[in-house]
BALOBA-1460 file (C-alpha; in Angstrom, 3 decimals):
// residues 297
<rec num="1" residu="m" x="137.602" y="1.583" z="73.723"/>
<rec num="2" residu="s" x="138.889" y="-0.493" z="71.349"/>
<rec num="3" residu="q" x="140.909" y="0.389" z="67.826"/>
<rec num="4" residu="g" x="137.437" y="-1.177" z="65.921"/>
<rec num="5" residu="t" x="135.818" y="1.578" z="68.039"/>
<rec num="6" residu="r" x="137.211" y="4.215" z="67.625"/>
<rec num="7" residu="h" x="137.702" y="4.149" z="63.836"/>
<rec num="8" residu="t" x="133.491" y="3.418" z="63.747"/>
<rec num="9" residu="i" x="132.987" y="6.791" z="65.975"/>
<rec num="10" residu="n" x="135.625" y="8.380" z="63.824"/>
<rec num="11" residu="g" x="133.693" y="7.297" z="60.390"/>
<rec num="12" residu="i" x="130.961" y="8.613" z="61.882"/>
<rec num="13" residu="l" x="131.726" y="11.988" z="62.779"/>
<rec num="14" residu="f" x="133.161" y="12.574" z="59.388"/>
<rec num="15" residu="a" x="130.070" y="11.525" z="57.946"/>
<rec num="16" residu="s" x="127.492" y="13.364" z="59.877"/>
<rec num="17" residu="p" x="127.326" y="16.279" z="58.336"/>
<rec num="18" residu="w" x="126.406" y="14.497" z="55.010"/>
<rec num="19" residu="i" x="124.159" y="12.224" z="57.460"/>
<rec num="20" residu="f" x="122.435" y="15.103" z="58.618"/>
<rec num="21" residu="g" x="122.037" y="16.650" z="55.454"/>
<rec num="22" residu="l" x="119.868" y="13.503" z="54.135"/>
<rec num="23" residu="l" x="117.729" y="13.338" z="57.318"/>
<rec num="24" residu="a" x="116.822" y="16.596" z="57.112"/>
<rec num="25" residu="f" x="116.407" y="17.630" z="53.476"/>
<rec num="26" residu="w" x="115.565" y="14.309" z="51.691"/>
<rec num="27" residu="i" x="113.963" y="11.860" z="54.494"/>
<rec num="28" residu="y" x="112.515" y="14.387" z="56.575"/>
<rec num="29" residu="p" x="110.818" y="16.005" z="53.992"/>
<rec num="30" residu="t" x="109.650" y="12.877" z="52.545"/>
<rec num="31" residu="l" x="107.997" y="11.659" z="55.402"/>
<rec num="32" residu="a" x="106.795" y="15.039" z="56.017"/>
<rec num="33" residu="s" x="104.922" y="15.593" z="52.567"/>
<rec num="34" residu="a" x="103.511" y="11.264" z="52.860"/>
<rec num="35" residu="y" x="101.465" y="12.851" z="56.138"/>
<rec num="36" residu="y" x="100.772" y="16.244" z="54.759"/>
<rec num="37" residu="s" x="98.633" y="14.389" z="51.367"/>
<rec num="38" residu="f" x="96.536" y="13.424" z="53.914"/>
<rec num="39" residu="t" x="96.015" y="16.754" z="54.838"/>
<rec num="40" residu="k" x="94.282" y="19.894" z="53.972"/>
<rec num="41" residu="y" x="97.732" y="22.547" z="54.568"/>
<rec num="42" residu="n" x="98.190" y="25.757" z="52.843"/>
<rec num="43" residu="g" x="102.483" y="25.794" z="54.623"/>
<rec num="44" residu="v" x="101.192" y="28.462" z="57.061"/>
<rec num="45" residu="r" x="98.431" y="27.091" z="59.958"/>
<rec num="46" residu="n" x="98.628" y="23.529" z="61.223"/>
<rec num="47" residu="p" x="97.543" y="20.529" z="58.564"/>
<rec num="48" residu="q" x="93.941" y="19.053" z="59.366"/>
<rec num="49" residu="w" x="93.615" y="16.053" z="58.383"/>
<rec num="50" residu="t" x="91.615" y="15.004" z="55.932"/>
<rec num="51" residu="g" x="92.438" y="11.210" z="55.056"/>
<rec num="52" residu="f" x="91.489" y="9.928" z="51.362"/>
<rec num="53" residu="a" x="90.005" y="13.532" z="50.116"/>
<rec num="54" residu="n" x="92.771" y="15.207" z="47.787"/>
<rec num="55" residu="y" x="93.426" y="11.670" z="46.212"/>
<rec num="56" residu="l" x="89.454" y="11.628" z="46.209"/>
<rec num="57" residu="e" x="89.059" y="15.349" z="44.131"/>
<rec num="58" residu="l" x="92.165" y="14.634" z="42.322"/>
<rec num="59" residu="f" x="90.594" y="11.959" z="40.109"/>
<rec num="60" residu="l" x="86.557" y="13.207" z="40.175"/>
<rec num="61" residu="e" x="86.529" y="17.087" z="40.361"/>
<rec num="62" residu="d" x="90.041" y="18.090" z="38.916"/>
<rec num="63" residu="e" x="89.917" y="18.622" z="35.274"/>
<rec num="64" residu="e" x="93.138" y="20.227" z="35.324"/>
<rec num="65" residu="f" x="94.669" y="17.308" z="36.819"/>
<rec num="66" residu="l" x="93.639" y="15.232" z="34.000"/>
<rec num="67" residu="t" x="94.642" y="17.480" z="31.437"/>
<rec num="68" residu="a" x="99.022" y="17.628" z="33.334"/>
<rec num="69" residu="i" x="98.783" y="13.904" z="33.035"/>
<rec num="70" residu="w" x="98.030" y="13.348" z="29.428"/>
<rec num="71" residu="n" x="100.169" y="16.312" z="28.362"/>
<rec num="72" residu="t" x="102.670" y="14.363" z="30.017"/>
<rec num="73" residu="v" x="102.047" y="10.853" z="28.827"/>
<rec num="74" residu="y" x="101.759" y="12.440" z="25.558"/>
<rec num="75" residu="f" x="104.630" y="13.742" z="25.740"/>
<rec num="76" residu="a" x="106.891" y="11.096" z="27.231"/>
<rec num="77" residu="g" x="105.337" y="8.471" z="24.564"/>
<rec num="78" residu="v" x="106.456" y="10.977" z="21.559"/>
<rec num="79" residu="s" x="109.611" y="12.402" z="22.930"/>
<rec num="80" residu="i" x="111.117" y="9.359" z="24.085"/>
<rec num="81" residu="p" x="110.629" y="7.210" z="21.230"/>
<rec num="82" residu="l" x="111.920" y="9.724" z="18.543"/>
<rec num="83" residu="a" x="115.281" y="10.267" z="21.570"/>
<rec num="84" residu="i" x="115.878" y="7.040" z="21.319"/>
<rec num="85" residu="i" x="115.722" y="6.331" z="17.168"/>
<rec num="86" residu="f" x="117.513" y="10.212" z="17.038"/>
<rec num="87" residu="a" x="120.433" y="9.539" z="19.231"/>
<rec num="88" residu="f" x="121.250" y="5.929" z="17.929"/>
<rec num="89" residu="g" x="120.471" y="7.122" z="14.318"/>
<rec num="90" residu="l" x="123.521" y="9.686" z="14.936"/>
<rec num="91" residu="a" x="125.601" y="7.881" z="17.073"/>
<rec num="92" residu="l" x="126.406" y="5.003" z="13.927"/>
<rec num="93" residu="m" x="125.906" y="8.304" z="11.847"/>
<rec num="94" residu="l" x="129.193" y="9.720" z="13.807"/>
<rec num="95" residu="n" x="130.811" y="7.050" z="14.296"/>
<rec num="96" residu="a" x="131.913" y="6.582" z="10.584"/>
<rec num="97" residu="k" x="134.824" y="7.300" z="9.508"/>
<rec num="98" residu="i" x="134.741" y="10.424" z="8.416"/>
<rec num="99" residu="r" x="136.644" y="14.065" z="7.721"/>
<rec num="100" residu="a" x="135.906" y="16.383" z="10.378"/>
<rec num="101" residu="q" x="134.502" y="13.354" z="13.000"/>
<rec num="102" residu="v" x="135.319" y="15.652" z="15.994"/>
<rec num="103" residu="v" x="133.643" y="18.221" z="14.524"/>
<rec num="104" residu="y" x="130.604" y="16.975" z="13.580"/>
<rec num="105" residu="r" x="130.300" y="15.475" z="17.542"/>
<rec num="106" residu="t" x="131.085" y="18.701" z="19.089"/>
<rec num="107" residu="i" x="128.370" y="20.112" z="17.019"/>
<rec num="108" residu="y" x="125.712" y="17.449" z="18.636"/>
<rec num="109" residu="f" x="126.981" y="17.985" z="21.768"/>
<rec num="110" residu="l" x="127.559" y="21.542" z="22.820"/>
<rec num="111" residu="p" x="123.044" y="21.859" z="22.847"/>
<rec num="112" residu="t" x="123.134" y="20.038" z="26.304"/>
<rec num="113" residu="l" x="125.629" y="21.872" z="27.440"/>
<rec num="114" residu="v" x="123.357" y="25.558" z="27.333"/>
<rec num="115" residu="p" x="121.632" y="26.218" z="30.066"/>
<rec num="116" residu="e" x="117.749" y="26.030" z="30.845"/>
<rec num="117" residu="v" x="116.807" y="29.007" z="30.967"/>
<rec num="118" residu="a" x="118.329" y="29.804" z="28.485"/>
<rec num="119" residu="l" x="117.705" y="27.148" z="26.079"/>
<rec num="120" residu="a" x="114.101" y="27.913" z="26.691"/>
<rec num="121" residu="l" x="114.480" y="31.450" z="25.784"/>
<rec num="122" residu="v" x="116.457" y="30.755" z="23.063"/>
<rec num="123" residu="w" x="113.354" y="29.080" z="21.939"/>
<rec num="124" residu="v" x="111.036" y="31.180" z="21.967"/>
<rec num="125" residu="f" x="112.656" y="33.503" z="20.233"/>
<rec num="126" residu="i" x="113.683" y="31.069" z="17.477"/>
<rec num="127" residu="f" x="110.132" y="29.759" z="17.316"/>
<rec num="128" residu="t" x="108.075" y="33.405" z="17.806"/>
<rec num="129" residu="p" x="105.353" y="33.099" z="14.866"/>
<rec num="130" residu="h" x="105.795" y="35.722" z="11.949"/>
<rec num="131" residu="s" x="109.348" y="37.031" z="14.215"/>
<rec num="132" residu="g" x="111.276" y="34.458" z="14.612"/>
<rec num="133" residu="l" x="114.084" y="32.936" z="12.928"/>
<rec num="134" residu="i" x="112.575" y="30.175" z="11.875"/>
<rec num="135" residu="a" x="109.516" y="31.993" z="10.470"/>
<rec num="136" residu="a" x="112.374" y="33.270" z="7.967"/>
<rec num="137" residu="p" x="111.843" y="30.898" z="4.884"/>
<rec num="138" residu="f" x="108.167" y="30.631" z="5.289"/>
<rec num="139" residu="r" x="108.101" y="34.577" z="4.539"/>
<rec num="140" residu="a" x="111.084" y="33.900" z="2.345"/>
<rec num="141" residu="i" x="107.938" y="31.803" z="-0.398"/>
<rec num="142" residu="g" x="105.304" y="33.978" z="0.550"/>
<rec num="143" residu="l" x="103.974" y="31.943" z="3.555"/>
<rec num="144" residu="r" x="102.367" y="31.226" z="6.286"/>
<rec num="145" residu="g" x="104.151" y="29.166" z="8.772"/>
<rec num="146" residu="p" x="102.912" y="26.702" z="11.811"/>
<rec num="147" residu="c" x="101.719" y="29.024" z="15.370"/>
<rec num="148" residu="w" x="104.234" y="26.769" z="17.406"/>
<rec num="149" residu="l" x="103.901" y="28.108" z="20.657"/>
<rec num="150" residu="t" x="100.873" y="30.142" z="20.178"/>
<rec num="151" residu="c" x="98.485" y="27.768" z="19.097"/>
<rec num="152" residu="k" x="97.109" y="24.479" z="20.489"/>
<rec num="153" residu="e" x="98.027" y="22.276" z="17.326"/>
<rec num="154" residu="w" x="102.024" y="23.016" z="17.816"/>
<rec num="155" residu="a" x="102.619" y="23.664" z="20.882"/>
<rec num="156" residu="m" x="102.990" y="19.617" z="22.246"/>
<rec num="157" residu="p" x="104.709" y="19.150" z="18.399"/>
<rec num="158" residu="t" x="107.227" y="22.462" z="19.451"/>
<rec num="159" residu="l" x="108.603" y="20.585" z="22.730"/>
<rec num="160" residu="v" x="108.522" y="17.267" z="21.627"/>
<rec num="161" residu="l" x="111.547" y="18.860" z="19.127"/>
<rec num="162" residu="l" x="113.020" y="20.981" z="21.774"/>
<rec num="163" residu="a" x="113.742" y="17.488" z="23.617"/>
<rec num="164" residu="l" x="115.704" y="15.966" z="19.894"/>
<rec num="165" residu="w" x="117.449" y="19.580" z="19.999"/>
<rec num="166" residu="i" x="118.660" y="18.256" z="23.571"/>
<rec num="167" residu="i" x="119.842" y="15.070" z="22.683"/>
<rec num="168" residu="g" x="123.575" y="15.220" z="22.997"/>
<rec num="169" residu="q" x="124.772" y="13.640" z="25.550"/>
<rec num="170" residu="q" x="122.785" y="10.226" z="24.771"/>
<rec num="171" residu="i" x="124.536" y="10.249" z="21.669"/>
<rec num="172" residu="i" x="127.545" y="10.405" z="23.361"/>
<rec num="173" residu="l" x="127.101" y="7.264" z="25.424"/>
<rec num="174" residu="y" x="125.965" y="5.449" z="21.878"/>
<rec num="175" residu="l" x="128.982" y="6.573" z="20.183"/>
<rec num="176" residu="a" x="130.651" y="4.623" z="23.328"/>
<rec num="177" residu="g" x="128.688" y="1.513" z="23.505"/>
<rec num="178" residu="l" x="128.809" y="1.654" z="19.262"/>
<rec num="179" residu="q" x="133.160" y="1.548" z="20.079"/>
<rec num="180" residu="d" x="132.696" y="-0.761" z="22.948"/>
<rec num="181" residu="v" x="131.231" y="-3.015" z="20.100"/>
<rec num="182" residu="p" x="134.088" y="-5.799" z="19.273"/>
<rec num="183" residu="q" x="135.400" y="-6.011" z="16.472"/>
<rec num="184" residu="d" x="135.466" y="-10.177" z="16.704"/>
<rec num="185" residu="l" x="131.418" y="-9.825" z="15.548"/>
<rec num="186" residu="y" x="131.110" y="-7.799" z="13.064"/>
<rec num="187" residu="d" x="134.292" y="-10.130" z="10.933"/>
<rec num="188" residu="a" x="132.696" y="-13.454" z="11.840"/>
<rec num="189" residu="a" x="129.656" y="-11.808" z="10.734"/>
<rec num="190" residu="d" x="131.337" y="-10.666" z="7.319"/>
<rec num="191" residu="v" x="132.968" y="-14.130" z="7.331"/>
<rec num="192" residu="d" x="129.430" y="-15.229" z="7.099"/>
<rec num="193" residu="g" x="128.666" y="-13.627" z="4.512"/>
<rec num="194" residu="a" x="126.395" y="-10.360" z="6.534"/>
<rec num="195" residu="n" x="125.592" y="-7.290" z="4.717"/>
<rec num="196" residu="i" x="125.125" y="-4.267" z="6.376"/>
<rec num="197" residu="f" x="121.932" y="-4.397" z="7.741"/>
<rec num="198" residu="s" x="122.056" y="-7.942" z="9.031"/>
<rec num="199" residu="k" x="124.965" y="-6.889" z="10.768"/>
<rec num="200" residu="f" x="123.166" y="-4.436" z="12.721"/>
<rec num="201" residu="r" x="120.421" y="-6.168" z="13.030"/>
<rec num="202" residu="n" x="122.045" y="-9.103" z="14.521"/>
<rec num="203" residu="v" x="125.394" y="-7.053" z="15.747"/>
<rec num="204" residu="t" x="125.233" y="-3.647" z="16.602"/>
<rec num="205" residu="l" x="121.715" y="-3.451" z="17.958"/>
<rec num="206" residu="p" x="121.871" y="-6.515" z="20.649"/>
<rec num="207" residu="m" x="125.327" y="-4.976" z="21.546"/>
<rec num="208" residu="l" x="123.339" y="-2.190" z="22.084"/>
<rec num="209" residu="t" x="120.629" y="-2.881" z="24.328"/>
<rec num="210" residu="p" x="122.097" y="-2.094" z="27.062"/>
<rec num="211" residu="v" x="122.277" y="1.427" z="26.275"/>
<rec num="212" residu="i" x="118.692" y="1.743" z="24.800"/>
<rec num="213" residu="f" x="117.443" y="-0.243" z="28.486"/>
<rec num="214" residu="f" x="119.709" y="3.519" z="29.937"/>
<rec num="215" residu="h" x="118.208" y="5.742" z="27.769"/>
<rec num="216" residu="l" x="114.858" y="4.333" z="28.267"/>
<rec num="217" residu="v" x="115.234" y="4.344" z="32.230"/>
<rec num="218" residu="t" x="116.554" y="7.745" z="32.254"/>
<rec num="219" residu="s" x="114.122" y="9.233" z="29.999"/>
<rec num="220" residu="v" x="111.086" y="8.069" z="31.122"/>
<rec num="221" residu="i" x="111.941" y="9.747" z="34.727"/>
<rec num="222" residu="g" x="113.068" y="12.662" z="32.817"/>
<rec num="223" residu="a" x="110.046" y="13.017" z="30.875"/>
<rec num="224" residu="l" x="107.824" y="12.245" z="33.662"/>
<rec num="225" residu="n" x="109.166" y="15.324" z="35.066"/>
<rec num="226" residu="f" x="109.803" y="17.415" z="32.530"/>
<rec num="227" residu="f" x="109.593" y="21.192" z="34.462"/>
<rec num="228" residu="a" x="112.312" y="24.175" z="33.986"/>
<rec num="229" residu="i" x="111.372" y="24.690" z="30.439"/>
<rec num="230" residu="p" x="107.920" y="24.327" z="29.926"/>
<rec num="231" residu="y" x="107.975" y="26.151" z="32.766"/>
<rec num="232" residu="i" x="109.603" y="29.324" z="31.852"/>
<rec num="233" residu="m" x="108.399" y="29.249" z="27.819"/>
<rec num="234" residu="t" x="104.861" y="29.385" z="29.135"/>
<rec num="235" residu="g" x="105.437" y="30.987" z="32.388"/>
<rec num="236" residu="g" x="103.273" y="28.217" z="34.216"/>
<rec num="237" residu="t" x="100.756" y="28.694" z="32.736"/>
<rec num="238" residu="g" x="100.172" y="26.161" z="30.588"/>
<rec num="239" residu="f" x="99.799" y="28.368" z="27.532"/>
<rec num="240" residu="p" x="97.532" y="27.692" z="24.493"/>
<rec num="241" residu="a" x="94.517" y="25.797" z="26.451"/>
<rec num="242" residu="n" x="97.126" y="24.151" z="28.860"/>
<rec num="243" residu="s" x="98.224" y="22.417" z="25.709"/>
<rec num="244" residu="t" x="101.494" y="22.537" z="27.636"/>
<rec num="245" residu="l" x="100.345" y="22.814" z="31.433"/>
<rec num="246" residu="f" x="102.861" y="19.459" z="32.461"/>
<rec num="247" residu="y" x="102.474" y="17.552" z="36.016"/>
<rec num="248" residu="s" x="105.262" y="18.986" z="37.132"/>
<rec num="249" residu="i" x="104.125" y="22.346" z="36.637"/>
<rec num="250" residu="y" x="100.346" y="21.824" z="38.118"/>
<rec num="251" residu="l" x="102.165" y="20.246" z="40.948"/>
<rec num="252" residu="y" x="104.439" y="23.625" z="41.434"/>
<rec num="253" residu="k" x="101.068" y="25.598" z="40.818"/>
<rec num="254" residu="n" x="99.337" y="24.096" z="43.450"/>
<rec num="255" residu="a" x="101.823" y="24.038" z="45.895"/>
<rec num="256" residu="f" x="102.968" y="27.891" z="45.599"/>
<rec num="257" residu="h" x="100.098" y="30.045" z="43.818"/>
<rec num="258" residu="y" x="97.279" y="28.281" z="45.776"/>
<rec num="259" residu="l" x="99.414" y="27.348" z="48.942"/>
<rec num="260" residu="e" x="97.523" y="24.266" z="48.520"/>
<rec num="261" residu="m" x="100.459" y="22.016" z="49.673"/>
<rec num="262" residu="g" x="98.400" y="18.284" z="50.748"/>
<rec num="263" residu="y" x="96.985" y="18.659" z="47.732"/>
<rec num="264" residu="a" x="100.622" y="19.045" z="46.190"/>
<rec num="265" residu="s" x="102.248" y="16.627" z="48.072"/>
<rec num="266" residu="a" x="99.262" y="14.581" z="47.190"/>
<rec num="267" residu="m" x="100.281" y="15.010" z="43.524"/>
<rec num="268" residu="a" x="103.615" y="14.752" z="44.148"/>
<rec num="269" residu="w" x="103.490" y="10.857" z="45.824"/>
<rec num="270" residu="l" x="100.715" y="9.693" z="43.246"/>
<rec num="271" residu="l" x="103.501" y="11.131" z="40.680"/>
<rec num="272" residu="f" x="106.371" y="9.351" z="42.483"/>
<rec num="273" residu="m" x="104.047" y="6.072" z="42.814"/>
<rec num="274" residu="f" x="103.330" y="5.592" z="38.877"/>
<rec num="275" residu="t" x="107.249" y="6.605" z="38.561"/>
<rec num="276" residu="l" x="108.500" y="3.312" z="40.212"/>
<rec num="277" residu="c" x="105.422" y="1.090" z="38.663"/>
<rec num="278" residu="v" x="106.562" y="2.396" z="35.021"/>
<rec num="279" residu="t" x="110.178" y="1.862" z="36.155"/>
<rec num="280" residu="l" x="109.742" y="-1.007" z="37.750"/>
<rec num="281" residu="i" x="108.145" y="-2.701" z="34.717"/>
<rec num="282" residu="i" x="111.011" y="-1.311" z="32.392"/>
<rec num="283" residu="f" x="113.803" y="-3.223" z="34.757"/>
<rec num="284" residu="l" x="111.423" y="-5.890" z="34.689"/>
<rec num="285" residu="s" x="110.841" y="-6.836" z="30.734"/>
<rec num="286" residu="a" x="114.647" y="-6.064" z="30.710"/>
<rec num="287" residu="r" x="115.118" y="-9.515" z="30.929"/>
<rec num="288" residu="m" x="113.143" y="-10.511" z="27.732"/>
<rec num="289" residu="w" x="115.171" y="-8.226" z="25.561"/>
<rec num="290" residu="v" x="118.931" y="-6.739" z="26.908"/>
<rec num="291" residu="f" x="121.431" y="-8.637" z="26.045"/>
<rec num="292" residu="y" x="124.960" y="-8.514" z="28.015"/>
<rec num="293" residu="a" x="127.761" y="-9.091" z="26.335"/>
<rec num="294" residu="g" x="128.970" y="-11.198" z="30.303"/>
<rec num="295" residu="g" x="125.321" y="-13.399" z="29.509"/>
<rec num="296" residu="e" x="123.698" y="-11.991" z="32.595"/>
<rec num="297" residu="e" x="120.782" y="-10.161" z="32.847"/>
């Protein structure tokens, strides 16, 4: 046996635990879910092949499925642009040369260190109508505050506010991007007589487009899979009136509450295909608006 062959065998042996984990816990479940999506399967009995019945039922008969799609798209369409704007704006302010700069940066980053379960429970306590902390200012001036999580009109805006509360990691990314902008570009803009708005539009914003691109892609994936926080806050019921029934929550309910594993697998693959299409569109559009300092995209 040659030395190269022996090294190859040793390498495979060392990597075998990871290879086994990849095959057993990622590739096999993925392929199995693709098969189950075309069957009626409850996780116990043998699956029964039904073809495209699950997919047809989702779009033609299941009103909750369409509600879950609307809630998820609405949340993503509102929270992602706001998160980009707020994270970028806060990063600009935290990048300014002021006293206690490190303290302010730490304050904005702290919410991201709180586990999702604790964050959801605290958020429920704060936004409980009439008795929550957020109701105190309204009571002080004799007004009745919004119903927040207990009524259909305010439930989704409340979750959007929560999404804006945990943008500390994105702020750090924008800060890193701002500090990576060459000072020579700002000096050249000063020589040309550019004001602060011109420098932002022609220097800062183009140089930060790679960070915006990264933030956009990761936020889309995260928003379409938003699960833990709304599930804990509403108990997975979609309360009130299914206004917080996200796609991932409805998928979970079908799989583990109703034991419709085949139906849930079809939902999972639809989510995967939609996420893939959206991210591909973003990647293809990046050529038109993302600027890289090296000149290549």
